[in-house]
N, C-alpha and C positions, 0 to 999 in steps of 0.2 A: 504493499500501501503505500512506501515513502515516494516511490517513484511516479506512481499515480498523484499523491499529493504536490509534489513537484509539479507534475505537468499541469495541474489546475492552478497553480501559485504562477507558472510561466505563464498562461492563456490571460490571469487577471493583469499580469503586469503588463501581457502587451496592451491589453485593454487601457490601463492607466496611463501606459507612454502614448497610445493615440489621443488620448482625453487631451492629455498636457500639448501635445502637437495642436490639436486645433485650438486649443485656448491660447496658444502664442500665435498660432496663423490671425485670431481674431484680433490678440494685442498688435501684432506688427501691422495688420491692414487697419487700425485706428491708427497708428503711429504713423503710416505712412499717408492717410487722410489730412493729420494736423500740418506735416512736415510737406503739404504737395503744393502751397502757397509761397514755400523757400526753395521751392526746386523750379526750375527751368520746366516746360512741356517736354523737351525733348530727352532733359536727362532723367526723368520719371519714368517716361517709358523705357527709357534703358534699362533702369533698377528695378521696372516690375518684370522687363522681361528675361532677367539674369537668374530671378530665384528658382530654385529646382522645380517648385510647380507649375509656373509657366514653361520651362523648358519640358517637363512632362505632358503639360498640355498641348505644346508645339509638338509633341511627337505623336499624341493619339488622334490628333486632328488631320494627321496625313492617312492615319486610316480609314478606312472605309464604314468600319463600324463605330469608329470612333467620331467620328464626324457627323453619322446617323444619331448616336446616343448624344452627341451634344445637341443636336437640335431638337430631341425630345427634353431635354433639361429647359433650353430655352422656351419652349411652347408650355412646358410646365410651371414655368414663374418663380420655380425654386432658385436662387440666387447660391447656386453651388456649382460648383467647377467641376469639371470634368476628372480632373484626377482625385478630387478630394472625396467625388462620389464613388471611383472604383476602388480609393485606397480603401474606405470604410468598409466595402463590400467585402473586399479580401479581408480584411481586419477582423471583422464581425463573424465571416465564414470560418476562419483559421479557430479563434475562440470558440464557434459552436463545436468544432469536429473536437477539440481538446475536453471541453467539459463534457458535451453529450458521452464520447467513445470512452471519457472514465466512468460518468456516471450508469451508463443503459450497458451500450455494445457499439463496436467497432462499427455496423451496419449504420445503426441509428447515428453515430458521427459521421460519417459521409449524406446521409440525407438529411441530417439538420444544416452542413454548408448548403446543399441545394435549397433547402426550407428559408435561407437567409437571403439567398441572391432572388428565390422567386419573391419573398416581403419586400426586398428594396428594389423592384422593378415592377411590384404592384402598388407600392407606394408612388413611384415616379406616374405609373398610367392613372392611379387614380386623381394624382396634381394634374396633369393632362387634362382629365375630363370634367376636372372641377373647375378649372380656369376659364376650358373651353364653352361649358354649361353659364360659369360669370357672364364670358363675350356675350354668348347667345342671348341670356336676359338683357344686356344692355342695347342689344339691337334695336327695340323700338323706341328708346332715347336716341338711339344715334341718327336711326330715319330721320325723328324729328328735327335734331339739331342740322341736318342735311338740308331738309325742307326749308326751316326756316332762313337758312343762310343763302339756300338758293332763289327764294322768293324775293329777298334783300336785291339780288341782282350780282350776288358775286360767282364767281368762279368753283369749279369743284375744287379744284386744288388747296385753294382758298378756304372753302367751306368745310375741306379735311380736316383742314391745320385749326381752324377754331374749334371744331368737334374734339381733335385731340385736347385743346386746352381744358375744353367744359368738363368733357367726360371723367369718372376717376375709375380706377382700375385698370383691367385688362384692356377694355376698349380706349382709354384714354391711349396708355402704351403702344397698342398696335399701330392706332393713328398716326401717335408720333412718329415712329418708324417709315411708315408709310408718308408721312409728308417731306421727313427728313431726305428719304428715297427719293422724292421728287424733286427737291431742291439738288441734289446731288447730279440731276439730268435723267435718272430715270423717266419713263413716259408713264401717264396715267393707268393704262394696261398692266404695264410690267409692275407697278406697285402693288394694283389688284391681284396681280398671279400671286405675287409673295406673299400677301394678307391671306390669300385663301389656302395656300401653301402651309402657312403657319397655323390657322385658324379653319379645319375643315368643317362646313357646316353647312347645311342644305339649304338653313334660311340665310346666312350671311351670302351666299353663293346666287339665290334671287335677288337680292341688295346689291351685291356689287355688278350684276349683270344689269341691273335695270340702269347704274350710276353708268356702265360703258355704254349701253345703249343711246343712252343722254348725250352723254359727252361725244359721239360719233355722229348723229343724225340730228338732235334736238329734240324737243317734243315738248310736252308737258309734265316737267320733272317733278315739280310742286306735288302735283296733285297724287303723281305716280309714288311720292315719296311717303305722303302723308296717310295714302289707300296702303302700305304697305307697313306702314307704322303700327295702324291696328291690325293688320292681321297678324303682325307677327307678338302684339299683344296677347291676341288671343292663345295663340300657338304656344305663347311663353306659360300661359294658365293652365293649357292640358299638358303640357309638358312637367309642369310639377306635379298635378294631380296624379298621374301615372307613374313618376319614379317615388311620389308617397306610399302608393299601393304595394309597388316592387320594393321597397326598401326591406320591407318586411320578411321577404324570401330569402333576400342575399344577406341579409345581418344572422336568419338562422343559418345559412350555409357557414359563414365564419365561424359561429358560435360551435358548430357541430366541430369543426377542424381542431380548434382550440380545443375541445373537449377530448377530442379522440389522443391530440399531443399529451394531454395533461393524464388522461389515463393510465399512458405509458407509464409517467414517472411515478405515478398512483403505485400500479401493480409491482414494479420495481421495489418502493418503497415498504408495501407491506409484505412481499416476497423476494429480497434483496436477491440479487444475479440472476433474476427468473428470465428477464430478457438475454442475457448473454448467453445463459443456456438454451434459451428458444432458438436464437441464431447459430447457435453450434448446430443445431439438426437440420439437414433437407427439408424435413417435414414442417418446422417452425419458419423456416424463410419462405416457403413456399406457403404459407398459409398468410404471411404480412405482406407478400409480394400482392396476394388478391386480394387482401381489405384494403394496401394502400392503392391498387388500379381501382377498385371499386369506388373508393373517396373520390380519385382524380375522372372517374367517367362523370360522377354525380356533381360535380364541382364544374366541370366543364358544361354538363348539360344545362345545369341551372342557371348558368351565364350565359349562353347564349339565348335561352327562352327568357331572363329577364332584360336581354338587352332589345332595343327599341329603338325605331328610325321615326321621325315623322316629316 
């Protein structure tokens, strides 16, 4: 048991090291923001690019999967660097392997590492979906602001910049990016395409298609935007009702998953070593694989059933 205790202590020490590193990164970033006024812009950019995390970010962005993951982090709205996300994931997986390996069995240690990765990416997916829902909920206000701006005789790029200043949350941020893109020389259609890629939504697609048609051929844009605003408001209420009905099912699935994991630790606590004995026999391994497969099938089935598009 001495080496097992030492392994657990090593895992705890690893987590503490990661926490200290995160605190150091926070303090360092605060200090950098404080000193940015005393530095020139070029010197500050050189300093930021020379940090180990910045170099790791550059190396990860050169890979296809790293660039894709970076876009997902940007869409989620979480101010987390790509390198920080991956380092935290690896450290959490290693800690799960060490602790669960010693408490239950080696097989469960490997499954725990997979579970940690699943939780990280599930959190990322939920953050993306939440920000997308918040953006979709602001579309009626966006259509209303654009309609008022265009009725005052303003051009669409100017109306977008005004909406970016007036709206809060994800809509204001995304419209600000769109306005900056047009200031840098991108056309209205290119900026719209970038926005649709960052925020894929059927409601946004209808709104942006209306704006593109109006920018090309003209027409009664004000009345169209007001009609779209009313329609989007009704769709938002309907989506809220449907999501409330389905939330009970999804919460039950997550609760059952947590209870099944807790049951493993409870059984091992009641009968110490039972999980290690079970995973040492082919019949026990087969039974655990069947149960895990059924849980995965049920989780995927419920996820698909509760997923809806309007």
